[in-house]
N, C-alpha and C positions, 0 to 999 in steps of 0.2 A: 951122265952125271950132271946135276944141276949146278950152275955157277952163278952166284949172285952178281947182279949188275954192279959195276964199279961206281956208277953214278946213280943218284936217286932218279926215279921216273918223273917226279913232279917237283917244281920249284916251290910249291906251297909248303910252308912250315908251320907247325903247331907249337904252342907253348907246352902243352901237356896232353899226351894221348894215354888212354888206358887200354891195355890188352888183357882180357880175362882168359883163363885157360892157358896161360903161358907155359905151363909145364907139359901140355899135351903135345901130340905129334905135330900138328900144324902150328900150335903156339910156339914151339921151338923154332920152326921154320921162319915164322914172321917176326920173332922177337928181335933179332939183329937187324932185320930189314926195316922194320918200322922205326927203329931208333934213329934212322937217318932222316926222318921227316919231322922230328920234334926236338925241342930243347930237353924235355924230360919224358921218358917212357915209364909209365907206372904199370907194373906187371903184377898179376894176381893169380892165385890158384889155391887149391887145398893140398897140393903135393909140393915136395921140395923144389925150390926154384934155382938152387945153385948159387953161384957167385954173381953179384950184381955187375952189370956192365957200367961204364963210366957215367952215363946219364940216366940211370935207372932208379926207380923206387920200387921196392918189392914188398908185397903184402900177402899174407895168407888169410884168405877170406872165404868162408863158406857162404855161397850166394843165398842160401835159405835163411841166413841171419839178416833180417831187414836193416837193423841199425848199422851193422858193419858194412853192408853193401851201400847204404846211403853215404857213409863216410868215405867209402872207396871212390865214389864219383865226385867228391868235392874238388873244385878247381880244375876240372877236366874239360878240355875243349871238345873231345869226341871219344867214342868208345868203339873198339873192335872186340865184339863179344863172341869168344870161342868157348867160354866156360860151360861145364855141364857134362853129362853122360853122353858119350859119342858112339856107342854101340848098342845093339839090342840087349835089353836087360828087363828083369821083372819090373812091374809098375812101381813097386815100393822103392826101387833104386832110381827110377827115372824121375819120380815126382818131386823130390826136394830141390834139385838143381835146375831141372829143365822146365818145371812148371812154377813152383814157388820162387825159384831163383830168377826167372825171367821177369816175373811181375815185380819182384823187389828191385831188379835192375832198372826197369822203366820208371818205377816210382822214384827211385834215386835220381834218375835223369830229370824227372819233372821237378823234384825238390831243389836240385842243384842247378837247374837251368841249362843242362846239356841238351843240345839241339840236333846232334847227328850220332846215330848208332849204325854200325855195320854188324849185322846179325848173321852168325854162321848157322844158316838153316841147312837143309840137306836134300839131296835127290830122293831120299826115302819118304819125303812128303808125298811124292807122286809115284812110289815104287810099284804100284799095281797097274800102271799103264803098260800096254804091250810094247816090247822093243820094236815091233813093226810099225809103230805109230810115232809121228813127230808131233810134239805138243809145245804150246807156248806157255807164258806165265799166267794166263787167265783161266786155265782149266781148274776144275774142282779137284781138291786134294784127294788122293787115294793112298793113304799111308800104308806101308807094308809091315808095321809093327808098332810097339809102344814108343820106340825112339822116334820114328817118323811122325807118329801122332803128336808127340811133344813138340816137334819142330813146326808142325802145322799150327799148334796152339801159339807158339812163339811168333809166327807170322801174323796171326790174328791179333795178338797183343800189340805188335808193332803198328798194325793198321789202326787199332783203337787209339793209341797214343799219338798218332799223326792226326787223326780226325778230331780228337778232342783237345789235344794240348800242343799240337804243332811240332812234335818231335819227329824229325825225319829219320827214316831207316831204309837201308838197302839190305834186303834179305837175300843172302847168297845160298842158292840151292846147290851146294858144292857137290861135284861129281865124285871123281876118284883122284885125289891129289897125292901122288907118290913121285919118287924120282923118275919112274918110267911105268907105263901100263903093264899090268900083270897077266891079263887074259884078253880074250877077244871082245868081251863086253867093254872093257876099258879102252878099246880103240875108239869108242864113241864117247865115253864118260871122262876120259883122262884130263886132268888139269895139272900142268907142270907147276913146279914151285915158283918159277919166274912169272908165269901167268897168274898164279894166285896173288903174288905181290901186285901185279898190274891191276887185278880185279879189286883188291882191297883199297889201293891208293885211288883208283878211279872213283870208287864208292865214297871215299872220304872227301874227295875234292870236287866232285861234280857240283855245279852251282845250285841246282834244285833237284831233289829226288822224291819229295813226298814220302810215300811208301812204295818202293819199287822192288819187285821180285826179279832176280836175274839168275840164270843158270851158270854155275861155275864149271866151265869146260875150256879146253884149249881150242885152237883152230883146227879141229879134227875133220877129216874128210867125211866120215860117217857120223851122224849125230841123231840123238833122240829128241833134242830140244831146240827151240827157236827163240832167239833173244831179240827179235826185231822190235818188240815193244819196250825194250830197255836200252835203246841206242843212245838216249840222252845221258846215260851214265858215262859214255865215252870209253868203255872197255874195249881194247883192241888186242886180243891174244896173238902172240907171235909164234908160239910153239905148236907142234902137231904130233899126233900119235903115229902118223904115217911111216916114219922110219922104223917103227917097231912091228909093222904089220906082218911082213913075211915070216919073221921069227915066231910071232904069236900064232899065226895061222898054221905053221908047221908043227908047233907044239900042241895045238888043239885043232887038228884037222877035221874032226867030226863033232858036230853039236847035237846033243840029245834034244830033239824037238819036243819031248814029253817032260823035260826037266823044267819046273817052274822058274828056276834061276836063269834059264836060257830064253824063257818066254817073256818075262816081265822085266821092266827097267830097273827094278830094285835089286836084281841079281840074287845073291845068296841070302839077302835079308828077307826075301819073301818066304823062305822056309825056316829061318832061324826062329826058334821058339821064344816067345817073350816070357815064358813061365819058369825058366831056369831048369827045365827038365831035359 
């Protein structure tokens, strides 16, 4: 079971942070955690956000609405952007929030003078690399579906806004963030909730990031990804999937070597149809 640290990881404090996608699975995890690093936490989603915490501002904003998104970023110091479709969907479902929405978000940052965004990208940007290969953050994207394709677009959007307008972004290629790993693949991709917080806080507070891509994983023994090019972020994971290894290997003693989900890093996403069939 994940237990939130009693003390904030960083002494740096923001006046106002924005967390988009705050009603989603990881948004709910980060919501109470990020509140400890700012005077005001502005949370947004298109889903119900529940009761406000003491230092929260809540807004229901569809990211495909450019005017509302621009207003959402007013008076914000930095953004943690989790908003959008987070699973494989038909393109018509992915397009509004993950493509139009990310452009609207960066335009809103440019207009409002926001200079740091932490963008929730995904390991599905590189889902068609083999699990037998270790890759770094310089490899060519190999998305495993429309969702991964949209996240590759988001990373390119972040690069454009850094190169042209000086808006810094850390793109988090998040692995598998759950209370504990669920299968043998996640022994390599697992990101604990506490390490997720460490990753986001490091990305918000690193002195200079430009546009950096970093893989979101805990300190696992077996890995698909190499973060050496992102050491300047200062992310130091403390958790590991290793305590779960014996249980998961006993649960899944045989791996089907002909199963694409066991061959490629994207796991089940490489066979999930993007066409809703």
